[in-house]
N, C-alpha and C positions, 0 to 999 in steps of 0.2 A: 659477349652476353652481358646484358645490363645488370649492374650490381644492385643488390637489394636496397641499399641506402638511396641510390638514385631513383629506383623504381618507386619507393615509398614516398618520395617527395612530390611537390606540386607538378602538375602536368600542363605547364603553360602552353606548350606547343600542340596540345591535343584539341583540335577544333571541334570534334564531334564526340558524343558519348561513346560510340563504338570504338573510336581510336583510343580514347582514354582507357576503356576496359581492356582492349587488346594489349596495350602497353603494360598495364599493371599485371595482367595475367601472364604475359610472356616473360616479364621480369621475374616474377615470383617462381613460375614453373622452371625457368632456366636456372635460377639459383638452387632450387631443390634438386634438379637433375645433375648439376655440376658439383654439388656437395660444398657450396660456398659456406664458410663457417659463420653462421648467424645463430643467435639464440632463439629458442622457442618463442620468447616474448616478442622478438622482432618479427618473426614469421606471423605470429598472431595479429600484430598491428597491421601488417601488410594484408592479411586476410580480411580484416575489418574494412580497410580502404578498398580492397577489391570488391567486396560485397556491395559497398555503396556505388561503385562504378558499374557493376553488372545489373543491379536492380532495375534501373530505368529501361534496360534493353528488352525488346520483344523476345519471347522464348525462342523463336527461330534464330535470332542473332546469337543468343547464348549457346544454343546447340552448335552453331557454326564455329564459334570460338573454341568450344570443347573439342570438336573434330580437328580443327586447324592446329591448336597449340598443345592440348593435353594428351590427345591420343598417341602421338609419336614419342612422348617423353616418359621416362621412368625415374623415380627418385633414386638418389645415390645411396640411400639407406632406408630401412623399413619405415622410420618415422616420416621421412620425406615422401616416400611412395604412398603412405596412408593419406597424407595431405592432398597429393595430386589426384589419387583415386577418389577421395571424398569430394573434391571439387568437381571432378567429372560427373560423379553420380548426382550430386546436388543440383547441377545445372542441366542434366539430361534426363535423370530418372531411368536411365537405360539399364537393363539387366546385365549387359556386358560390363558396364562401369561398376555395378555392384559386385559382380564376380571378381573384378580386379581389386576392389576394396577388401573383400573378404580374403583374397589371396595374400594381400599385403599384411593384413592383421594376423592371419594364420602362420605366416612365415617369420614374423618378428619374435624376439625374446623380450618380453615386457616385464617391468616391475609390477608388483601387486597393485599399486596405485594406477599405473598406466592401463593395466588389464581391466580394472574396474571402470575406469574412465571410458575406454574403448567400447566395453560392453554396453554402457548406457547410451553412448552415441549411436550405436547400432539399434538399440531399442527405440530411440527417438526416430531414426530414419525409417524403421519398420512402421511406425505410426504415421509418418508423413507421406511415405510412398508405399502403401500396402500392396499395390498391384505388382511392384517389382519383387516383393518378398513372396515368391511363388513356391511351388512344391520342391524346388531345388534350393532356393536361397533361404527360405524360412527355417528349414531344419538346421542350417549352419548356425543360426542364432541359438537354437536349443542345444546343439552340440557344444558351442562355446560356453554357454552357461553351465552345462553339465560338467565340463572340464574344470571350470572355476570352482564349483562346489566340491569336486573331488580333490582338487589341489588344497583348498582350505581344510578339508577333512584331514588330509595328511599333515598339513602344517601344524595344526593344533594337537594332533596325535593323542587324542583323548579317548579313553575307553568309556563307552556309554552302555547302560543297561536298558534293554527294551522293556517297557512296562506293559504287561498284558492288561486288558481292560479292567479286570477285577482289582488291579493294584492302583488304579487311578481314582481321582476325585470325580465322581460321576457328574457333578453339577458345576465343575470348574472349567472355564475356557480361557485361552490366552489369545488375544488378537495382536498380531505383529504387523507393523507398518514401517515404511522407510522414511516417513516425513510427518512432522507435526508442526504446523505453523500457527494457526489460530482458527477460531470457529467460523471466520469469514472465508477461509481457504477451503475450496470444494472437497478435495480429497480428505482433509482433516475433518471436515464436517461429516462426510460419509463414514469415516472411521468411528467417530463418536456416536453417530446414529445407529450403526451396526451394534455397537456396544449397548446402547440404550434398548434396542429391540431385544437383544439377547437377555438383558437384565429383566425385561418385562416377561420373558419366557422362563423366568426363575433360574437363570444361570448366574453363577458368580463369574464376573468378567474382569480380567486384568489386561491392561494395554502395555505393550512393549514397543518402543520406537528404536529400530536399528537403522541409523541414518547412513545408508549405503550409497545414495545418489551422490555423484561428484559435486563438490561445491567450489573447487579450484581447478586450475588448468595444469596438469602435469606435463602436457605436451600440446603442440599446436593442432588445431582442428577447425575446419570451416564452420562457422555459425554454431559453436558448441552448445550443448545442453548442460546447464549448471543449475542446481536446485537451490531453492531458498532453505536456509537452515537457521534455527533459533538456538544458539549455543546456551543461552541462559536457562533453557529447559532441561539441560543435561542433569541426570540424577533421578531420584525417586521422589514422587509427590502424589498427593491426592488431587484429582481433577473432577469437576462437576460439569454436567451437561443436562439441561432440562430436567432438573430435580434428581438426577441419578449421579452417584459418585463412584469413581473407579480408582484403583491403584494404577499408577503409571510410572514406567521407568524408561527414560531416554538414555540409551547406552552412551557412555561418555566417549568422546573422540570421533574421528572420521572413520566410520566402519566401511568395509570389514577390516578388523585387525584381530590378531590371535588372542590377545588378552580379553577383548570384548566378547568374542565368540565363545571362548572357554567359560567366561562368567555367565553368559547367557545359557549355555547348555547345562551348567550346574544349577542354574536357577530353574530351568524347566524340570530337571530331575527332582529338585526339592519340592516344587509346587505340584507336580504330578497331574497336569491338566488332562481332561478327557481328550481334548483336541486342541491343537494349535492351528489357528486360522490366519493365514497370510493374506495380505491385501495386495492384489495387483501382480504378484509374481516378481521374478528376477532377484529374489532376496536370498542371500547366502545364509543368514541366521535362521530365517523361517524354514528353509529347506533342511538345514542340518538338524533341526528339531525332530525330523522324521526318523532319526536314530533312536529316539526315546519314546515317542508317542505318535499317534495318528496326526497327520497334517493335511490340511485342505487349503487350497489357494482360490480366492475369489477373483473374478475378472473385473477389470475396469473398462473393458472395451469388448467389441464383438468377438475378436479372435480369442481363442483359449490362451490363458496366460502362459508365459515361459516359466516353468517350475519343475522341481524335482520332488514336489509334495506327494504324499501317498495318493491323494485324489485332487483332481482339477475340476473345479466347478465351471460349467460352460452353459451358454444360453441356448444352444441348439445342436443337435447331432450333425446338421449340415456343415457346421464350422469344424467339428472334429473330423469329419470325412475329408475335409480339405487340407489336412495336415501332411499328406504325403502317401507314398505307396506302402505296401505291406512290409517290405524289407526295412524301410526307414522307420516305420512305426514300431516294429519289433526291436530294432536297434535302440530306440529312445524310450522304450517301455510305454508306448502310447496306445495300449490296448483299450478297446471300448469300455471295459469294466473299470478303468481308472478315471473315467469322467462321470461327474455327477450332474444331473439336470438341475439347473438353477435359473430361476426367474429374476433377472436383474431388475431392481426397483429403484425409482428415483424419489427424491423428496424436494418439494418446493421450498426455496430459501425464505426466511422471514423477510417481511417487507414493511417499511414505514408508510407505504402508500403514496408518497410524494417524491418528486425529483425537483428539488428547489432550483428555480431559474432555468430549467430545461424544458418543461412542458410547454411553455409559451413559445418556444422555437419551432414547435411542430404544428403544421397547418391543420386547423380544425375541420376543414371541409374536404380533406384528402383521405384516400385509403392508404393507411400507413402500413407498409411492409417492412418488418424489422429483421435485421441480420446481426447476430451476436457472435463475437469471436475474439480470441487473443492474438490471432495471426492474420488480421485483415489485410495488412500490407502485402503479404504473400498470396492470400487466398483470393482477393479481389483484383485479379489480373487475368490476362489471357482469355480463355474460354468463359470463365466465370464473369469477367467484366463484360464481355460481349453479350452474354445471356441477360445480365441485368439491364443493359442498355436496350436490348430487344423487349424486355418486359416493360420498360418505361414507354417505349414507342407503342406497344400494343395496348397498354392500359393508361389512358390519359389521366385518370384519377389517382394513379399510384404515386406515392411519395416514399422513397427509401429512407430508412432510419438505421444507421450503423452504430452499434454499441461495442466499444472496445478500442484499444489503441489502433490508430489508423493515421500514421504520420504522412502517408502519401495522398491523403484524400484531396487536399487543396491542389496538388499537382494534377491529379486525375480530373478534378472538376474543371481546371483551367483548359484541359484538352477536350472535354466532353460537355458541351453546354447543357445537355439533359441532366447530368449529375449536378451541375452548378445550380440549376433551377429547381430540381425536384429530388434532392437528396440532402440529408443532414447527418453529419458525423458528430455524435455526442461524446466520443472518447470513452474513457473508462468511467463506469458508473457503479458506485457502491451498491445501489439498490436497483439491480437489473429487473427484478419482478415489477417494480413500479413502472418502469418504461414499457415492459411487455404488456401490462394491463392497459396502457394508454394506446397501444397499437391494435391493428385489426387482423393481421395475419403474419406468419413467419416464413421467410424465404431461406431455405438452407442451401448454400451453394455446394458444388461438388467438392468434397473434402473427406479426409479420413475420419475426423472427429465430429464434434457437434452434437453428440448424443444428449448431453445434459441440457444444452440450450434448447434443443428441440423439445425435450420432455418438459422443461419449464414453460415453454410457450404453450404446450398443450394444457399444462396445469393452470394457465391463465385464460384458457378458453380460446386460444388462437388456432385456427386451422393452419396446417403446415404443408409446404411443398418441398419435397426432398427427392433426390435420386435414390436408386435402389441399392447403392453401395455405401458402406461406412456405418459408423455408430449412429449417425442421424437417421439412417433408414430403419435400423432396429427400433429406435425410440418411436419413430413416426408410425410404424406399422403399415400394412399393405394399403390401407385406405388413403394414406397421405404420401405415397411414393409414386414417381413417374419414371418411365424408362428413357425418354429422350428429351432433348431441349425443346423440340416442338410441343411435346406433351406438357412440359413445364409452362411454357408461355400460354398454351391453350387453357390449362387449369387456372392460371392467374386471370386470364381474360374473362373466363366464365364467372369467377368469384367477384370480379370488379364490376360486372354488368348485371348480375342476377342476384338480387337480394335474397331470394328464397334459397338458392344454392349455397350462398354464404352462410345463412342461418343453419341449414342442414349440416354444413361442415363444422360449424361451431358445436353443434350437439354431438357430432361424431368425435370431436376433440375431447369433450368432457368424458365420453365413454372410454376413449383410449387412455386418458389419464387415469381413470379408475383402474384400468387393467395393469398399469405399469408403476403404480405408486404405493402399493401395499408392501412396504419393506418388512414389516413384522411377519406377514404370511410367507414372504420369501425366505426369511431366516428360519422360520419354523419348518418349512418344507426341506431346507437343507439339513437340519438336524435330524429330521425323520429319515432322510436318506442314509444317514450314518448308523445303520444297525450294528448289532454286536459282531456279526460276521465280518463286516468291513473294518471295524475297530481292531480286529485281531491281527491285521496284516501290517508289517512295517513297510516303509517306502521302498519301492522296487530297487532304487539305486543302491541302498544300503543292505538290501537282502542279497545282492549279488556277491559272489565270492570275489575277494580282491578289491573291494571298493575302498579299503583303507580304514584304519581305526575301527576295527570290527566291534560289533555289539555283543554283549553278554546278557543272558537272561537275568532278570531281576530276582534277587532273593528277598525274602521277607525280612526287612530290617527298617530301622528308623532312618528317615531322610533329613539331612541338614538343610536349612535355608541358606542360599548363597548370600 
């Protein structure tokens, strides 16, 4: 079996990309199966080199390598099996490979840091491969998160008093997020905008950042998700956003950890907020606050967030109905009354109106179809690439504009003359809105995300073409979604040749934007949903006997600030 050191080196003898990928994959898989003593750092370096070797291959070739090399092998220990299973799933998207990955994770004994890291990798995979996380696999993510919450509840072993609504500050809310970067970072901007809207509704709002997303590698994993973190923001401060000021506390250290969670729960108890609102789900701190007061989790995507909050805000009953059978939903306390109707609303980022040095690169006499994304290297391949080439063939006036990191564009253009002649890759753009306003329509490829970019395109008056699945479909609405690739090309062809149809589509885009952009009304509706009866119930997980660290009813006494 090839040693890892040899496998990780140059492959001078590999004449073809497939040979290079096979050699790297076989070497790494063999080492992990044999239990060769290598460090996680060495495995991670090998995974990076393997990714570079696999990326140029057609998806059919990647699938063949998975079947040939990974299927018959098993890791010699849980960590090695996780790597092999994750590789198989990433390159196949197959439910069987996902089942193997879950089995490896569930069989292992992980440190708290490793467990947190693995949870977030699975959250990321659920976003990238939503079709694989079906009624069998998606509940495993919810069970894994529930087990984590209960373990942390036992670790901190802290008695908490449930506050009935009459003992809380009626106009005080606490927003809890897991990341704060800057106002140019979309999730951070959304957090601040939620706070601003609630302030305009006469609530006192405090922001708490519990930085639980992994920022370092405790173990090897293929193409791992690591979050940006701004350590200098640790501690308490006042922050301002569009004329409003808020108290903000970024809990110190890499959360979750026992000291930080205990301090946070004492802080919640002392502040006595009416509701703790978590952003996006998967948060230990936000969920544990349900031992003290009512908690609500807001979604960041179409699927209901993974959360143990008292209530889960969701954009539609059809997504709740897709969470599993009756027995599973009873097991995980996913009864209909736990979900709150929520109209997710978008906001158009500020724009300077110009893209210095870039606008001149876009042909003035073409129909500019723009595609925005942070994962274009992965998304513009396979079926998506073939679809865009078909669009260029069907619409001679069309010129594609790619916005976002796209390292493989030159390679793709070299192999596809249509891309070389009628496509421009602008790379990362700080002012995306300015680019959108320069274009004529938005083309959303088949992908799990894309909701914000679709919404922003509508906000700039651009008609959208999207498939019926994913976050982009929700933002686009029924008028701008199509079922098949043929429908996609036909819609584009019509808009490229019929000026009246394109003008009508622009008017429809403006109407759709008005429907999905009133964030203040969205938050007002959410707070109206939280009547006194709902505020009286603790989170289901902590109401269950034996959840650990039981609650005691609050007595009337003075509360200390943490």
